[in-house]
BAFI-3210 file (N, C-alpha, C; in Angstrom, 3 decimals, decimal comma, padded with zeros to 6 digits):
// residues 104
n [1|2|3|4|5|6|7|8|9|10|11|12|13|14|15|16|17|18|19|20|21|22|23|24|25|26|27|28|29|30|31|32|33|34|35|36|37|38|39|40|41|42|43|44|45|46|47|48|49|50|51|52|53|54|55|56|57|58|59|60|61|62|63|64|65|66|67|68|69|70|71|72|73|74|75|76|77|78|79|80|81|82|83|84|85|86|87|88|89|90|91|92|93|94|95|96|97|98|99|100|101|102|103|104]
n.u [-015,666|-013,007|-011,603|-011,268|-010,998|-008,129|-006,352|-003,823|-002,293|-000,907|000,215|-001,047|-001,561|-001,015|-000,456|000,452|001,805|003,309|003,145|003,045|000,506|-002,240|-005,475|-008,420|-010,643|-013,530|-015,459|-017,429|-020,122|-019,524|-017,575|-015,149|-011,704|-009,899|-006,777|-004,386|-001,759|-002,465|-003,412|-003,581|-005,643|-006,441|-007,563|-009,321|-010,511|-013,687|-013,860|-015,678|-016,903|-016,077|-015,122|-014,315|-012,392|-011,104|-009,099|-005,807|-006,833|-005,369|-006,051|-007,362|-007,707|-009,765|-008,943|-010,545|-010,862|-009,580|-007,000|-005,997|-003,750|-004,092|-000,996|001,703|003,728|005,819|006,910|006,940|005,798|002,853|-000,218|-002,500|-006,111|-007,425|-010,579|-011,199|-013,022|-013,138|-012,912|-014,667|-016,826|-016,663|-014,922|-012,192|-009,892|-007,293|-003,455|-002,291|-000,625|001,904|000,654|-000,399|-002,820|-005,391|-007,456|-007,789]
n.v [015,672|013,427|011,442|008,453|005,715|003,946|005,342|007,592|010,017|012,777|015,662|018,791|021,136|022,824|021,352|019,468|018,994|017,760|015,430|011,780|009,598|006,970|007,467|006,448|006,100|007,766|011,638|012,103|013,997|015,803|017,221|015,542|013,790|011,339|010,066|008,625|008,232|010,636|013,954|012,860|011,530|011,372|009,634|008,843|006,507|004,431|001,719|-001,323|-003,681|-006,644|-007,549|-004,834|-003,097|-000,409|002,490|004,090|005,123|005,894|007,798|008,220|011,060|013,209|014,999|018,035|018,077|019,728|020,221|018,426|016,351|014,721|011,547|011,179|009,285|008,812|010,950|011,872|013,928|016,551|015,470|016,681|016,055|013,777|013,336|010,811|009,661|006,165|003,833|002,320|004,173|003,987|006,325|006,954|008,372|009,963|011,073|014,661|015,163|013,245|011,349|009,087|006,972|006,100|004,960|000,815]
n.w [-015,447|-015,820|-014,688|-013,505|-011,829|-010,431|-012,962|-012,875|-011,074|-011,215|-007,849|-008,410|-007,055|-003,449|-000,670|-001,334|-003,379|-006,270|-006,004|-007,182|-007,728|-007,104|-008,253|-006,129|-005,819|-007,466|-007,296|-008,807|-007,970|-006,168|-007,331|-006,709|-006,264|-004,505|-003,387|-003,844|-000,848|-000,274|001,100|003,834|006,774|010,253|012,333|014,493|016,319|017,581|020,208|018,631|019,912|019,801|017,397|016,193|016,982|018,523|017,347|016,625|012,933|010,009|007,042|003,981|002,292|000,892|-002,836|-004,088|-007,689|-009,720|-008,684|-009,584|-012,147|-014,507|-015,194|-017,237|-017,345|-019,687|-019,996|-017,594|-016,766|-015,738|-017,745|-020,418|-020,547|-023,616|-026,029|-027,947|-030,762|-032,330|-034,932|-034,368|-032,952|-030,815|-027,428|-026,414|-024,298|-023,797|-023,701|-024,173|-023,911|-025,258|-026,495|-025,965|-025,532|-022,725|-022,412|-023,060]
ca.u [-014,477|-012,383|-010,853|-011,669|-010,243|-006,306|-006,170|-002,620|-002,441|-000,147|-000,643|-000,522|-001,325|-001,105|000,283|001,363|001,914|004,351|002,925|002,211|-001,003|-003,897|-007,250|-008,742|-012,104|-014,429|-016,265|-018,720|-021,773|-018,936|-015,501|-013,794|-011,098|-009,217|-005,981|-003,518|-000,867|-002,051|-004,119|-003,759|-006,378|-005,641|-009,173|-009,387|-011,975|-013,529|-014,257|-017,426|-016,890|-014,912|-014,519|-015,006|-011,813|-010,466|-007,586|-005,931|-007,100|-004,853|-007,212|-006,533|-008,837|-010,878|-008,900|-010,225|-010,504|-009,165|-006,068|-004,976|-004,133|-003,367|000,582|002,618|004,976|006,465|007,150|007,181|005,576|001,431|-000,781|-004,526|-006,909|-008,418|-010,693|-010,858|-013,514|-011,877|-013,255|-016,429|-017,585|-016,236|-015,095|-010,997|-009,292|-005,471|-003,129|-002,557|001,216|002,230|-001,297|-000,633|-004,156|-005,478|-008,377|-008,160]
ca.v [014,773|013,277|010,455|007,161|004,802|003,289|006,458|007,512|011,499|014,060|016,641|020,015|022,947|022,523|021,370|017,333|019,477|017,017|014,058|010,797|008,989|006,364|007,588|005,285|006,979|009,457|012,104|012,972|014,840|017,051|016,939|014,771|012,180|010,234|009,535|007,092|008,337|012,162|014,524|011,750|011,893|010,672|009,313|008,175|005,535|004,379|000,637|-001,936|-004,589|-007,995|-007,977|-003,397|-002,982|000,509|002,713|005,744|005,179|006,689|007,662|009,578|012,791|013,950|016,526|018,668|017,368|020,689|020,190|016,813|016,078|013,231|011,879|011,045|008,408|008,627|012,046|012,154|015,525|016,165|015,907|016,595|014,776|014,816|012,474|010,341|008,640|005,151|003,723|001,955|005,070|004,230|007,291|006,427|008,896|009,701|011,847|014,707|015,321|012,083|011,392|007,535|006,220|005,457|003,575|000,295]
ca.w [-014,834|-017,092|-014,575|-013,269|-010,794|-011,109|-013,532|-012,529|-011,355|-010,162|-007,050|-008,796|-006,585|-002,714|000,149|-002,040|-004,922|-006,933|-005,699|-008,384|-006,589|-008,319|-007,835|-005,338|-005,565|-007,725|-005,735|-009,291|-007,167|-005,523|-008,101|-005,388|-005,633|-003,296|-004,782|-002,468|000,404|-000,366|002,678|004,707|007,673|010,697|013,876|016,575|016,245|019,607|019,741|018,443|020,176|019,319|015,418|015,397|017,587|017,909|018,175|014,779|012,082|008,898|005,686|002,687|002,801|-000,738|-002,911|-005,434|-008,998|-010,342|-007,990|-010,526|-013,971|-015,169|-014,749|-018,046|-017,016|-020,328|-020,233|-016,886|-016,393|-015,965|-019,421|-020,131|-020,847|-024,482|-026,001|-029,448|-031,523|-032,272|-035,975|-033,805|-033,015|-029,194|-027,184|-025,970|-023,968|-024,294|-022,972|-025,012|-024,081|-025,209|-027,558|-025,378|-024,948|-021,831|-022,072|-023,848]
c.u [-013,861|-011,619|-011,305|-010,702|-009,685|-006,336|-004,999|-002,130|-001,355|-000,298|-000,629|-000,667|-001,967|-000,392|001,500|001,776|003,846|003,497|002,287|001,589|-001,953|-005,147|-008,014|-010,488|-012,694|-015,396|-017,057|-018,769|-020,144|-017,682|-014,661|-012,527|-010,007|-008,397|-004,674|-001,738|-001,111|-003,635|-004,257|-004,087|-006,342|-007,072|-009,010|-011,087|-012,292|-013,757|-015,174|-018,034|-016,011|-014,510|-014,644|-013,317|-011,707|-009,796|-007,647|-006,051|-006,438|-005,864|-006,730|-007,929|-009,171|-009,896|-009,713|-009,816|-009,923|-007,121|-005,700|-004,765|-003,563|-002,136|000,719|003,940|006,371|007,231|007,927|006,645|003,715|000,993|-001,778|-005,121|-008,018|-009,092|-011,802|-012,294|-012,953|-013,316|-014,527|-017,279|-017,560|-015,829|-013,778|-010,852|-006,992|-005,006|-002,736|-001,073|002,059|001,834|-000,671|-002,136|-004,356|-006,650|-007,872|-009,956]
c.v [013,788|011,833|009,560|006,349|004,041|004,616|007,202|009,100|012,100|015,330|017,763|021,333|021,966|022,321|020,057|017,748|018,755|015,915|012,827|009,869|008,398|006,378|006,241|005,461|008,341|009,703|012,478|014,180|016,431|017,232|016,406|014,112|011,818|009,675|009,379|008,039|009,831|012,554|013,138|012,043|010,768|010,515|008,370|007,107|005,244|002,691|000,009|-002,726|-005,722|-007,678|-006,839|-003,036|-001,304|001,247|003,947|004,755|006,155|006,364|008,789|010,051|012,644|015,113|017,346|018,127|018,359|020,547|018,660|016,924|014,164|012,532|010,767|010,289|008,555|009,508|012,700|013,627|014,882|016,483|016,023|015,844|014,606|013,243|012,395|009,672|007,741|004,795|002,840|002,683|005,367|005,050|006,643|008,235|008,687|010,826|012,770|015,370|014,134|011,328|009,929|008,030|005,576|004,191|002,561|000,218]
c.w [-015,672|-016,205|-013,912|-011,924|-011,207|-011,899|-012,073|-012,422|-010,466|-009,874|-008,031|-008,011|-004,671|-001,920|-000,728|-002,895|-005,181|-006,227|-006,356|-006,813|-007,981|-007,270|-006,947|-005,270|-006,424|-006,858|-007,414|-009,175|-007,205|-006,377|-007,258|-006,438|-004,839|-003,837|-003,553|-002,035|000,306|000,388|003,185|006,158|009,359|012,100|013,893|016,496|018,003|018,971|020,048|018,778|019,459|018,247|015,368|016,454|017,212|018,116|016,515|013,923|011,301|007,607|005,072|002,496|001,021|-001,163|-004,041|-006,898|-009,832|-009,993|-008,494|-011,477|-013,858|-015,538|-016,095|-017,363|-018,034|-020,613|-018,683|-015,999|-016,297|-017,363|-019,099|-020,454|-022,058|-024,750|-027,281|-029,785|-032,451|-033,571|-035,579|-033,576|-031,127|-028,596|-026,293|-025,433|-023,878|-024,029|-023,714|-025,635|-024,721|-026,639|-026,921|-024,821|-023,854|-021,253|-023,053|-024,771]
res [x|x|x|x|x|x|x|x|x|x|x|x|x|x|x|x|x|x|x|x|x|x|x|x|x|x|x|x|x|x|x|x|x|x|x|x|x|x|x|x|x|x|x|x|x|x|x|x|x|x|x|x|x|x|x|x|x|x|x|x|x|x|x|x|x|x|x|x|x|x|x|x|x|x|x|x|x|x|x|x|x|x|x|x|x|x|x|x|x|x|x|x|x|x|x|x|x|x|x|x|x|x|x|x]
***
């Protein structure tokens, strides 16, 4: 999986197609990502004392990593991810549509 936390992604399929958001969490074992503002779920939470009051809590749910692509803000479209090796032998990710480096 080529996504990391704080990457800007766009949803390519499903109910939230076209929505752009930031990756909040990556689950590499299940190939899932949690994207800000996508797949928002409502939970009814029971109160657990004065420190943890109950109520209705909204949180983002995970979606499969194959349903998102990195977002190229320059071209305003989804882009595939490439990996190239720098002179120092370090691997960096880049956007294939514009050639812009993601990792610094």
